[in-house]
C-alpha positions in Angstrom: 67.2 -93.7 -11.6 65.0 -91.0 -14.2 66.1 -88.4 -12.2 70.1 -89.6 -13.3 69.0 -90.2 -16.7 67.6 -86.6 -17.4 70.5 -85.2 -16.2 72.8 -87.4 -18.1 71.2 -86.1 -21.8 70.9 -82.6 -20.2 74.8 -82.6 -19.5 75.3 -84.4 -23.3 73.3 -81.6 -25.0 75.3 -79.0 -23.3 78.4 -80.6 -24.2 77.3 -81.3 -27.8 76.4 -77.6 -27.9 79.3 -76.1 -26.8 81.6 -77.6 -29.6 83.0 -75.7 -32.4 81.7 -76.1 -35.6 83.1 -77.2 -38.7 84.5 -75.3 -41.5 82.8 -77.5 -44.2 78.7 -77.9 -45.3 77.4 -81.0 -46.2 74.5 -81.4 -48.0 71.9 -84.8 -48.8 73.8 -85.0 -52.4 76.9 -85.5 -50.1 78.5 -82.7 -51.3 80.9 -81.0 -48.8 81.2 -77.3 -49.7 83.8 -75.0 -47.8 81.3 -72.6 -45.8 82.8 -69.7 -47.4 83.0 -70.5 -51.0 79.7 -68.8 -52.6 80.3 -69.2 -56.1 80.7 -72.0 -58.5 82.1 -71.1 -62.3 81.3 -74.0 -65.0 83.3 -72.8 -68.5 82.5 -74.1 -71.6 84.2 -78.1 -72.3 84.8 -77.8 -75.8 84.4 -81.0 -78.1 88.8 -81.6 -79.3 88.0 -85.5 -80.0 88.8 -87.1 -83.5 85.1 -87.5 -83.8 82.7 -84.9 -82.7 78.5 -85.1 -82.0 77.1 -81.8 -82.4 75.3 -81.5 -78.7 77.7 -82.9 -76.8 79.8 -80.1 -75.7 76.5 -77.8 -74.6 75.0 -80.9 -73.2 77.6 -81.7 -71.3 78.1 -77.6 -69.7 74.8 -77.7 -69.4 74.5 -80.9 -67.1 77.3 -79.9 -65.1 75.9 -76.5 -64.1 72.3 -78.1 -63.6 74.0 -80.2 -61.1 75.9 -77.8 -58.8 72.6 -75.2 -59.5 70.6 -78.2 -58.0 72.5 -80.1 -55.6 74.4 -76.9 -53.9 74.1 -73.8 -52.1 76.6 -72.0 -54.4 75.4 -69.5 -56.6 76.9 -69.7 -60.6 79.1 -67.0 -62.5 80.4 -66.6 -65.5 83.8 -67.1 -64.3 86.8 -67.1 -61.6 84.0 -68.9 -59.0 85.3 -70.4 -55.8 84.8 -73.6 -57.0 85.5 -73.4 -61.0 85.2 -75.9 -63.8 87.2 -76.2 -67.1 87.9 -78.6 -69.4 87.4 -80.8 -72.8 86.3 -83.8 -74.5 89.3 -85.7 -75.3 87.7 -88.8 -76.8 84.2 -90.0 -78.2 84.2 -93.7 -79.7 82.3 -96.2 -81.0 84.1 -99.7 -80.3 82.6 -103.0 -80.7 81.7 -104.4 -77.1 80.5 -107.7 -77.9 80.8 -110.6 -80.4 78.8 -113.7 -81.6 80.3 -117.0 -82.1 79.8 -116.4 -85.5 82.0 -113.6 -85.2 80.1 -110.7 -86.0 79.4 -107.8 -84.0 76.6 -107.9 -81.3 76.9 -104.7 -79.4 79.2 -101.2 -79.5 80.1 -99.3 -77.2 79.7 -95.3 -77.3 82.6 -93.9 -75.0 83.1 -90.3 -74.2 86.0 -89.6 -71.9 86.5 -85.9 -70.6 89.8 -84.1 -68.9 88.7 -81.8 -66.1 90.5 -78.9 -64.1 88.6 -78.0 -60.9 90.0 -75.3 -58.9 88.7 -75.0 -54.8 90.1 -71.3 -54.1 89.6 -72.5 -50.2 90.7 -76.2 -50.3 93.4 -76.4 -52.7 94.1 -80.2 -51.8 91.0 -80.9 -53.6 91.9 -79.9 -57.0 91.7 -81.8 -59.5 94.8 -81.0 -62.3 93.8 -82.6 -66.0 91.6 -85.8 -64.4 90.2 -87.5 -67.0 86.7 -89.2 -66.5 85.2 -91.6 -69.2 81.8 -93.4 -69.4 80.1 -95.8 -71.7 76.5 -97.3 -72.9 76.2 -99.9 -74.9 73.7 -99.8 -78.2 72.6 -103.0 -80.7 75.5 -103.1 -83.5 72.4 -103.2 -86.1 71.8 -99.6 -85.4 74.1 -97.0 -87.0 75.8 -94.4 -84.4 73.9 -91.5 -85.7 70.6 -93.5 -84.8 71.2 -94.2 -81.3 73.8 -90.9 -79.9 70.9 -88.7 -79.2 69.8 -91.2 -76.5 73.0 -92.3 -75.4 74.7 -88.9 -75.1 72.5 -87.8 -72.2 72.9 -91.0 -70.6 76.5 -91.1 -71.0 76.6 -87.3 -70.2 74.6 -88.3 -66.7 77.5 -90.9 -65.2 80.2 -88.3 -66.6 78.5 -85.6 -64.4 77.9 -87.8 -61.2 81.6 -89.0 -61.2 82.9 -85.0 -61.7 80.6 -84.0 -59.1 81.6 -86.2 -57.0 84.9 -86.0 -57.3 84.9 -82.4 -56.2 82.8 -82.0 -53.8 81.9 -85.5 -52.2 86.1 -85.4 -51.2 85.3 -88.9 -50.0 
């Protein structure tokens, strides 16, 4: 009985080693990067929203670069990467999120919307053409936006980067 199990395990191991490997590599980050992709380029995301926060463009652009540097094997290049990102911030607004029974604002919501163009040189079926991503964070209405945006922007940008990363290279 033990001999049969040993032979079965040996045959299974040999069979699996003969199966050709896929051309997609997977990582612990959940990314699915084409095996022949070597580089990624991430262009500066200008803030084209009606309301502008001075730190937003650089915070978003650097966060995307950081995510790809930390969680993929791709080399960051200035332009023409095998995977290429470009886009712009198209919305930056603060609105009322919650109203009390006395009809005054209790919470406000900062929302940031980004339009992204992603090009995958090896798997064009995964390209994103002018896809929009939005994320938000709520804050106490007793505070001015200028008081809280320094803390809210990185939080919202993290959500945006997660969504952009997953949509572009997770292929789920």
